[in-house]
N, C-alpha and C positions, 0 to 999 in steps of 0.2 A: 365887608365879608369877614366872617370868622373862620380862621384857620386853626386846626387843632393838630399839634405835632406830637406824635407818640414814638419815642425811642424804645425799641423792643429787642430784647435779647433773650431767647428761649422762653417765650410767653405764649406758646400755642394753646395752653389750657385756659389762660386768663383773658386773652385778647378777644375771643368771640363774645364773652360776657360783657366786657367793657364796651365794645363797639355797639352792642344792642342797648346798653345803658345810655351811651351818648345819643344814639338815635332817639330814644324815648325822651330824654331831657332836653334835647335840642330840636324837637319837632317843629317849633315855630321860629327857629333861628336859622337862616341860610348859612351853611357851613361846609367846609371841605376838611377832610381828615388826611393827614400825611403820616403814614406809618414807616418809620425808618428801621428796617430789619438789619441789626448790627451783627452780621455774621453768625446768626443762630445755628445751632447744630440740631435742633428739633424741627418740627414742621411749621414754625412761625411763618416762614416765607410762603408756604402753600396756603396757609390760612389767609394771609393778606391778599394773595393773588386771587383766591376764590371769592373773597368779598369784593375785590375791585372789578371782577367780571360782572357782578350783579348790582353794584352800587357805584354810580358814576361820580360820587363825591369822595370816594376812597382812593388814595393814590399810594403807590409803592415806591420807596427808595431803598435800594439794596446795597449793603456793604458785603463784599465777598468774605471778608475776614472781620473778626471782632476788633473794633477800634476804640471802644470806650464811650461812655455817656457823652462827653464833650463833643467828640467827633460826630456822634449821631445827631445831637442838637444842631451843630453847625450845618450838617447836610439838610436837615429839615428846614432850617431858616433859608438856606440857599434856594431850595425848591420853592418855598412859598414866595420869596422875593421875585424869582423868575416867573412863576406862574401868575402872580399878581400883576406884574408889568405887562405880561402877554394879554391878560384880561383887559387892562386899561387901554392898551393899544388897539384892541379890536372893538372897543366900545365907541359908538358914535358920540354919545353925550351922557352926562350924569344928571339925574333929577335931584336938585338940591333938597327938595322937600322930603325926599326919601333917603337922604344921606345917612349912612351909618359908617363910622370910622373902621377902616381895615385894622384887624387885630390878630394876634397869634396867642394861643393858649398852649402851654407845654404841661404835660402831666405824665405820670408813670403809666406803663402799659400793663402793670401787674394787677390791676383792679383793686388796689388798696386806697386809691383816692377817688371818692365818689363823684360821678358825673353831675350830680345835682348841684355842685358848686359852679359849674360852667355858666349857668344863667346869671349867678351873682357876679362873677368876674366880668361877664359880658356887659351887664348893666353898669358896672363901675366905669368901664372904659367909655361907654356911651354917655355917661354923666360927666366926663371930663378928665378922668384919671389917665395917666400915661403908662403906669405900671401898677399892677394889682397882684398881691400875694395872697394865696389861700393859706391862712396862718393858723397854727395850732395854739398860739399864745395870746389871741385876743378873746374877748368875751364870747362864749359860745363855741370856741374851739376845743377839740378833744383829740387824744391819741390813744389807741388801744392796740395791744398785741406787740408792742415794742419791748425788746429786752432792756434791762437797766443800762447796759453799755450803750445802746443806740440812743436811748433817752438822754443819757448824760452827754453823749457826743453832740447831739443837736442843741441841747440847752447850753453847753459850754461854748460851742461854736458861735452861737448868737451873742453870748456875753462878751466873748473875746473880740468878735468883729465889731460889735457896737462900741467897744472901747477904742479900737484902732481906726475904725472907719464908720462912724455913726451916720445913719441915714434916717432922716426925719420920717416918722410914721411906720418904721419897719421894726418888728419884733422877731419875725421868723426869717432868718437869713438863709437857712439851708434847704427849706422846702422848695422843690422845683415846680410845684403846681402854681403857675403864674399866668397872668395875661399881660401882653405888651402891645401898646399901640404900634402898628407896623412901621410908621415913620420913625419911631424911636429905635427899632432894630435896624432900619436902613441907615440911620445916622451912626449907630454903633458900628456897623460893618464898614461904613465909610472911614471911620476914624481908626479902627483896629484891624481892618481887613476881613475877608470872608470867613476865616477861621477865628471868630471872635473869642472862642473858648480855647485856651491852650492846654488846660489841665485834662488829663486822661481819666482821672478818678472822679468821685462824687463831689469833690471840692469845686469842680467846674461850674456848678450852679451858683455858688457863692461868688466865684470870679465873674461870672456874667452879671450878677446883680451889682457888684461893685463897679463894673464898667459902665453899665447903662443907666443906673439910678441917677448919677450926677447930670445926665442929659435930660432927665424928666422934670417937668414942672410940678407934677403932682403924683405922689406915690401913696397908695392906700392898701389896706388889708381887709379881707373878709374871713369869717370863721370857717375853719376846716375841721371836719370830724374824720380823722385818719383811722382806717381799720386795717392795720397790718396783719391781723390774724386771718384775713381773707387771702393773703398771698399763698400761692401754690408753689412749693419748692423752696429751696434755700435762698437766703439773701445773697445778692451779688456785690454788696458793699464790703470792701476790705477796710476795716476800721483803721489799721495802722497806716495804710496808704493814704486814707482820707485825712488823717491827722497830719501826716507829712505834707499833704497838699495845702492844708490850712496854714501850716508854718511857712510854706513858700509864698502864699498870698500875703501874709503879714510882712515877710521880707521885702516883697515888691512894694508894698505900701510904705514901709519905713524908708526905703531908698527912693521913693517917689518915682518909680519906673513905670508909670501908667500912661505915659505919652505914646503917641503912635510911632514915632521914630525909634524910641528906646525899645519898645516891644518888638518892632520889626527887625532890630539888629540881633535879638537874642536867638 
């Protein structure tokens, strides 16, 4: 089963377009969509609830207050892991000839990351990858509508993280549009706890990558055409806080504080 986790904060304008785009591109792929409303002050929650009433594959997770991207992703993963276990327990048997690995795709809810990448990510997991990144920096990848500051931050973060924590096959460290084999996330949460992401800002997606990539046997990338000009409303990224978050990650790496016990003590 494919699970798509969408962290959403004030995305009432973009979310309906994205949900319809996912429906179109995933028409032949059995999938469930988990929208995590992270304390939105607009009508995002109402949009999700309305869709959930008419679409049995759309699920709502609600944060009463905004907790940040990392917390929203954590909540989405918890929901998927619990839901998947429930589905396994109620199934009498599995037909091996129709077996498809359970997987989770995370993507932004602002409609800047096109849903036509989902089948590419899906096929990569089905072909044996444990972790797949929709990358702007492989052949065929593009990015449009980003400010020079945002472009520089993404490019610089990749260069710095590749120096301090190189991961074979990874060029795009900061893009959160990814597919994970579900058993990889299950092992990650077993080692680091259910709140696998500790960062509150956008550096949390890099933190997640650095934690789960060492547990994966195969990490690959597919090209992403990012269209940030489609975003409605102002960016929610605080560049200063994100840079500070990257600095904290490097500090953790240099001190080798990635073990379960050391993180649990912090």
